[in-house]
C-alpha positions as CSV (number, residue, x, y, z in Angstrom):
1,M,0.0,0.0,0.0
2,P,1.4,3.5,-0.8
3,E,2.4,5.2,2.4
4,L,3.2,8.9,3.1
5,P,6.4,9.0,1.0
6,E,4.7,7.4,-2.0
7,V,1.7,9.8,-1.8
8,E,4.0,12.8,-1.4
9,T,6.1,11.7,-4.3
10,T,2.9,11.5,-6.4
11,R,1.7,14.9,-5.2
12,R,5.0,16.5,-6.2
13,G,5.0,14.7,-9.5
14,I,1.6,15.9,-10.6
15,E,1.5,19.4,-9.1
16,A,3.4,21.3,-11.8
17,A,1.4,19.6,-14.6
18,I,-2.1,20.5,-13.3
19,V,-2.0,23.5,-10.9
20,G,-3.4,26.6,-12.6
21,H,-5.1,24.6,-15.3
22,T,-8.9,24.2,-15.9
23,L,-10.8,21.0,-15.9
24,Q,-12.9,20.2,-18.9
25,K,-14.5,17.1,-17.4
26,A,-14.1,13.9,-15.3
27,L,-14.3,10.8,-17.3
28,V,-15.4,8.0,-15.0
29,R,-15.1,4.5,-16.4
30,N,-15.7,2.6,-13.2
31,S,-17.3,4.3,-10.2
32,S,-17.2,1.2,-7.9
33,L,-14.2,2.1,-5.8
34,R,-14.0,1.8,-2.0
35,W,-16.8,4.3,-1.9
36,P,-18.8,5.2,-5.1
37,V,-17.4,8.0,-7.2
38,P,-20.0,10.8,-7.2
39,P,-22.2,10.3,-10.3
40,D,-22.2,14.0,-11.1
41,L,-18.5,14.5,-10.7
42,S,-17.9,15.6,-14.3
43,D,-20.6,18.3,-14.0
44,I,-19.1,19.4,-10.6
45,V,-15.5,19.9,-11.8
46,A,-16.1,21.1,-15.4
47,G,-14.8,24.7,-15.9
48,R,-13.1,24.8,-12.5
49,R,-9.4,25.6,-12.0
50,V,-7.0,23.5,-9.9
51,V,-5.7,26.0,-7.4
52,Q,-3.3,23.7,-5.5
53,V,-2.6,20.1,-4.6
54,L,-2.2,19.2,-0.9
55,R,-1.5,16.1,1.0
56,R,-2.9,15.2,4.4
57,A,-1.8,11.9,5.8
58,K,-2.2,9.5,2.8
59,Y,-4.9,11.6,1.1
60,L,-4.3,13.8,-1.9
61,L,-6.5,17.0,-1.7
62,F,-7.2,18.9,-4.9
63,D,-8.3,22.5,-4.3
64,I,-10.6,23.0,-7.3
65,E,-12.3,26.5,-6.8
66,H,-15.1,26.3,-4.3
67,G,-14.5,22.7,-3.4
68,H,-12.1,19.8,-3.0
69,L,-11.5,16.4,-4.5
70,I,-10.3,13.9,-1.9
71,L,-8.3,11.1,-3.4
72,H,-6.9,8.0,-1.7
73,L,-4.7,5.6,-3.6
74,G,-5.9,2.6,-1.6
75,M,-3.9,-0.6,-1.9
76,S,-2.7,-0.3,-5.5
77,G,-3.6,3.1,-6.9
78,S,-1.5,5.4,-8.9
79,L,-1.9,8.7,-10.8
80,R,-0.2,9.6,-14.0
81,V,-0.3,12.7,-16.3
82,V,-1.0,11.3,-19.8
83,S,-2.3,12.5,-23.2
84,A,-6.1,12.6,-23.0
85,D,-6.1,10.6,-26.2
86,L,-4.1,7.7,-24.8
87,P,-6.3,4.6,-24.8
88,A,-7.3,3.5,-21.3
89,E,-6.3,0.1,-20.0
90,K,-8.3,-2.3,-17.9
91,H,-7.7,-0.8,-14.5
92,D,-7.8,2.9,-15.6
93,H,-11.0,3.9,-13.8
94,L,-11.0,7.7,-14.0
95,D,-9.5,10.6,-16.0
96,L,-9.5,14.3,-15.0
97,V,-9.3,15.9,-18.4
98,F,-7.9,19.4,-18.8
99,S,-9.0,21.9,-21.4
100,N,-6.3,24.6,-21.6
101,H,-3.2,22.6,-22.7
102,S,-2.0,22.9,-26.2
103,E,-2.0,19.1,-26.2
104,R,-4.9,17.9,-24.1
105,R,-3.8,16.1,-20.9
106,A,-5.5,14.0,-18.4
107,L,-4.7,13.0,-14.8
108,R,-5.4,9.2,-15.0
109,Y,-6.3,7.2,-11.9
110,R,-5.3,3.5,-12.1
111,D,-6.3,1.1,-9.3
112,P,-6.3,-2.7,-10.0
113,R,-7.7,-3.6,-6.6
114,R,-10.3,-0.7,-6.6
115,F,-9.7,0.0,-2.9
116,G,-9.0,3.7,-3.4
117,A,-11.4,6.6,-3.3
118,V,-12.3,9.7,-5.3
119,L,-14.7,11.9,-3.3
120,W,-16.0,15.5,-3.5
121,Q,-16.1,17.8,-0.5
122,P,-18.0,21.1,-1.2
123,G,-17.7,22.7,2.2
124,E,-15.0,23.0,4.8
125,L,-12.3,20.5,3.8
126,F,-11.1,19.3,7.1
127,S,-14.6,18.7,8.5
128,H,-14.8,15.7,6.2
129,P,-15.2,12.5,8.3
130,L,-12.0,11.0,6.7
131,L,-9.9,14.0,7.8
132,H,-11.2,15.6,10.9
133,R,-9.8,13.2,13.5
134,L,-6.3,12.7,12.0
135,G,-3.3,13.2,14.2
136,P,-0.3,15.5,13.4
137,E,1.9,15.2,10.3
138,P,5.2,13.5,11.1
139,L,7.0,16.0,9.0
140,G,5.2,19.0,10.6
141,S,6.2,21.1,13.6
142,E,3.5,19.6,15.9
143,F,5.1,16.2,15.9
144,T,7.7,16.7,18.7
145,A,9.2,14.5,21.3
146,I,6.9,16.1,24.0
147,Y,3.8,15.5,21.8
148,L,4.8,11.8,21.2
149,F,5.7,11.2,24.8
150,T,2.4,12.6,26.0
151,A,0.3,10.8,23.3
152,L,1.9,7.4,24.3
153,R,1.2,7.7,28.1
154,G,-0.9,4.9,29.4
155,K,-0.9,2.9,26.1
156,R,-0.3,-0.8,26.4
157,S,-0.4,-1.5,22.7
158,A,2.8,-2.3,20.9
159,I,4.7,0.8,19.8
160,K,4.7,-0.4,16.2
161,L,0.9,-0.6,16.1
162,T,0.6,2.7,17.9
163,L,2.8,4.5,15.3
164,M,0.4,3.1,12.7
165,D,-2.6,4.7,14.4
166,S,-3.6,7.8,12.4
167,Q,-5.0,9.5,15.4
168,I,-1.5,9.5,17.0
169,V,0.5,10.3,13.9
170,V,-0.5,10.1,10.2
171,G,1.1,8.4,7.3
172,V,3.5,6.0,9.1
173,G,2.4,2.6,7.7
174,N,3.9,-0.8,8.0
175,I,7.1,-0.2,6.0
176,Y,8.3,2.9,7.7
177,A,7.2,1.9,11.2
178,N,9.4,-1.2,10.9
179,E,12.3,0.9,9.6
180,A,12.0,3.7,12.0
181,L,11.9,1.4,15.0
182,F,15.0,-0.4,13.9
183,R,16.9,2.9,13.4
184,S,15.7,4.0,16.9
185,G,16.8,0.7,18.5
186,I,13.3,0.1,19.9
187,A,11.6,-3.4,19.8
188,P,8.4,-3.2,17.8
189,N,6.4,-5.2,20.4
190,R,7.4,-3.0,23.3
191,P,4.4,-1.3,25.1
192,A,4.1,2.2,23.8
193,G,3.5,3.7,27.2
194,E,6.9,2.5,28.4
195,L,8.9,4.7,26.1
196,T,10.9,7.4,27.9
197,L,11.1,11.0,26.8
198,L,14.6,10.5,25.5
199,E,13.4,7.5,23.4
200,C,10.5,9.5,22.1
201,E,12.9,12.3,21.1
202,R,15.1,9.8,19.2
203,L,12.0,8.1,17.6
204,A,10.4,11.3,16.5
205,G,13.6,12.4,14.8
206,V,14.2,9.1,13.1
207,I,10.6,8.9,11.8
208,R,11.1,12.3,10.2
209,T,14.5,11.4,8.7
210,T,13.3,8.0,7.4
211,L,10.3,9.5,5.7
212,L,12.4,12.3,4.1
213,E,15.0,9.8,2.8
214,A,12.1,7.8,1.3
215,I,10.6,10.8,-0.4
216,A,14.0,11.7,-1.8
217,A,14.3,8.2,-3.2
218,G,10.9,8.4,-4.8
219,G,9.2,6.1,-2.2
220,S,9.3,2.4,-2.1
221,T,8.1,0.1,-5.0
222,L,6.1,-2.8,-3.7
223,Q,3.6,-4.5,-6.0
224,D,1.7,-1.9,-8.0
225,F,3.2,1.5,-7.0
226,V,4.9,3.8,-9.5
227,D,5.2,7.5,-9.4
228,S,3.4,10.0,-11.6
229,D,5.9,9.3,-14.5
230,G,5.4,5.6,-14.2
231,K,8.8,5.1,-12.5
232,P,9.4,3.0,-9.4
233,G,10.7,4.2,-6.1
234,Y,14.0,3.0,-4.8
235,F,13.9,3.3,-1.0
236,Q,13.4,-0.4,-0.7
237,Q,17.1,-0.7,-1.5
238,S,17.8,1.0,1.9
239,Y,15.6,-1.3,4.0
240,F,17.3,-2.5,7.2
241,V,14.6,-4.9,8.3
242,Y,11.4,-4.8,6.2
243,G,11.0,-8.0,4.2
244,R,14.5,-9.3,5.3
245,A,13.5,-12.2,7.5
246,G,16.3,-14.7,7.8
247,Q,18.9,-12.4,6.4
248,P,21.7,-11.0,8.5
249,C,21.3,-7.6,10.1
250,L,23.2,-4.9,8.2
251,R,24.6,-3.5,11.5
252,C,25.4,-6.5,13.6
253,G,24.9,-9.6,11.5
254,T,22.2,-11.1,13.7
255,E,19.4,-12.9,11.8
256,I,16.4,-10.7,11.2
257,R,13.3,-12.1,12.8
258,Q,9.7,-11.9,11.6
259,T,6.4,-12.1,13.5
260,R,2.9,-10.7,13.2
261,L,1.5,-7.7,15.3
262,G,-2.1,-6.7,14.7
263,Q,-2.3,-8.9,11.7
264,R,0.6,-7.1,10.0
265,S,4.0,-8.7,9.4
266,T,6.8,-7.2,11.5
267,W,10.5,-7.5,11.2
268,W,13.2,-6.6,13.7
269,C,16.8,-7.4,15.0
270,A,16.8,-8.8,18.5
271,R,20.2,-7.5,19.2
272,C,19.8,-4.0,17.8
273,Q,16.3,-3.7,19.2
274,P,16.3,-5.2,22.6
275,G,13.0,-5.5,24.4
C-alpha cells in the first residue's frame, strides 16, 4: 500500500502539470471504488481551475475552486499525467481531463484492486469524516518528542501498532514503522507507554529522517506502486529490516526475525532492538 512517501512523491509529480489549469470534465469509467465516485463528478468539476494540490496523511487533496477532491490511492492506486487521447487500460478507472493545454492532458487514476477513493467535498475540507480526526503530520512542527511522549502515556499496545494509528500520527504505515523502530533501537512489540522522553525524542527524529529519505528516493516500490511518471521508487534498496526475515542484520549480523503484530508482518533485529 502506498504510504506517506509514495503519496507525497505522487503529489510533487503531478503538481506542476495540473495546478493553474482548468478541468474540462471527469471521465469516470468505473465508479465502484472503496466508496462510489459521485455520479455527477464531471458536472461538478467542469470549468473549475486547480488551485493547489495538498497532502494530508495518505490523502491527496485537490483544491478546485469552491470545493475539493479527496483522493486516496488505496492498496494499489497510482496517478499519471497522460495524453487525453491515450487509450485506457483495464484498470484505468478515472480521468480528470484538462481543457487549456496545447496538447490535451489527463490525470489518470489506475487502481487494480479498486480499494482507493475519489470523493467530492463542497464545504470545509477538514470537517470531512475522513480528515477531521487525524493526528499530526510526522514532517510537521507539531510532531515533537513532547507530543509523542504525551500521546503514548498509558498505552499498552505495541509501539509499532501505535505508530500506525492515524489518530496518533498520520502516514506511518507498516514499512516505515518497521524501519524507524530499527533505526531507533526500539523493539516493535514494546508497550508504547513504556517509552521514555529520550526514546521519544530519538524516535520522532528518526521517523522524520526516514520519511524524508524515502521521499528523496521516490518512495518504495512494492507490488503496484509507480510515481506520476510511471517510474518505481528506490527506498526499498535501503531497508534495514522490512522484508528481510532470515537475512543478517546490516549492522550486527544477527538474523532478522519476523512475526505478526495486529495482523501485520513485523521485522526486527533482536540484538539492535532489545525488548
